[in-house]
C-alpha positions as CSV (number, residue, x, y, z in Angstrom):
1,M,-186.7,29.9,-23.2
2,K,-185.2,26.7,-21.8
3,I,-182.3,24.4,-22.5
4,N,-183.7,21.2,-24.0
5,P,-184.0,18.9,-20.9
6,K,-183.2,15.8,-23.0
7,L,-179.7,17.1,-23.7
8,K,-176.9,16.4,-21.3
9,V,-173.3,17.6,-21.1
10,R,-170.7,14.9,-21.2
11,T,-167.0,15.3,-20.4
12,I,-164.8,13.4,-22.8
13,A,-161.0,13.8,-22.7
14,G,-161.5,16.9,-20.6
15,E,-163.9,18.5,-23.1
16,S,-167.5,19.4,-22.3
17,I,-169.7,18.3,-25.1
18,V,-173.4,17.8,-26.0
19,L,-174.5,15.2,-28.5
20,L,-177.2,16.4,-30.8
21,R,-179.1,13.7,-32.6
22,S,-180.9,14.3,-35.9
23,N,-184.7,13.6,-36.0
24,G,-184.5,12.7,-39.6
25,T,-184.2,9.2,-41.1
26,N,-180.4,9.5,-41.4
27,D,-178.3,9.2,-38.3
28,M,-176.7,12.6,-38.4
29,T,-175.3,13.1,-34.9
30,K,-173.6,16.5,-34.2
31,V,-171.2,17.3,-31.4
32,L,-171.5,20.6,-29.7
33,A,-168.3,21.5,-27.8
34,L,-168.8,24.0,-24.9
35,N,-166.0,26.3,-23.9
36,A,-165.7,27.3,-20.3
37,T,-168.1,30.2,-20.5
38,S,-170.7,28.2,-22.3
39,K,-170.4,25.4,-19.8
40,F,-170.8,28.0,-17.0
41,L,-173.9,29.4,-18.6
42,W,-175.3,25.9,-19.2
43,D,-174.7,24.8,-15.6
44,N,-176.4,27.9,-14.2
45,L,-179.4,27.9,-16.6
46,V,-180.2,24.2,-17.2
47,G,-183.7,23.4,-15.9
48,K,-184.7,27.0,-15.7
49,D,-186.8,29.3,-17.8
50,F,-184.5,32.3,-18.7
51,G,-184.2,35.2,-21.0
52,I,-181.3,37.4,-22.2
53,D,-181.3,39.4,-19.0
54,E,-180.5,36.3,-16.9
55,V,-177.6,35.4,-19.3
56,V,-176.2,39.0,-19.2
57,K,-176.4,39.0,-15.4
58,L,-174.5,35.7,-15.1
59,L,-171.8,37.0,-17.5
60,T,-171.4,40.4,-15.7
61,D,-171.4,38.8,-12.3
62,Q,-168.9,36.1,-13.2
63,Y,-166.6,37.9,-15.6
64,D,-165.0,41.4,-15.8
65,V,-167.1,42.4,-18.8
66,E,-169.0,45.5,-19.6
67,K,-172.8,45.2,-19.9
68,E,-172.8,46.0,-23.6
69,R,-170.3,43.3,-24.4
70,A,-172.2,40.8,-22.2
71,E,-175.5,41.6,-24.1
72,S,-173.8,41.1,-27.4
73,D,-172.2,37.8,-26.3
74,A,-175.5,36.6,-24.7
75,E,-177.4,37.3,-27.9
76,A,-174.8,35.3,-29.9
77,W,-174.9,32.4,-27.5
78,I,-178.7,32.3,-27.5
79,R,-178.9,32.6,-31.3
80,Q,-176.3,29.8,-31.8
81,L,-178.0,27.4,-29.4
82,S,-181.4,28.2,-30.8
83,E,-180.2,27.4,-34.4
84,L,-179.1,24.0,-33.1
85,S,-182.5,23.4,-31.3
86,V,-180.6,23.3,-28.0
87,I,-182.8,26.1,-26.6
88,E,-186.6,25.7,-26.8
C-alpha cells in the first residue's frame, strides 16, 4: 500500500492537516488532523510502498512500545486512513 501521492500535509496554526476533497458533485472537503505519531509515520512512509510490518517497525524503533501494542496501533492507523482513501 501507499499514501496517496496527491495528498500533502499542511501546517496551519501549528497543526498538521491533510485536506481530503470529495470526488462527488458536491464540494465536501474533509480535514484530517494528524497527531505527532501519525505525522511521524506519514513523513517516514510517504512515497514508499509499505505494509503493516514497516509501520510496526517504525513505531517500535521510535517509541517505547511493545510489539503487540504497535501492531494493534498500526492496524488501526492503516484501517482509518484506508477508509478515508488516504492509503491506496
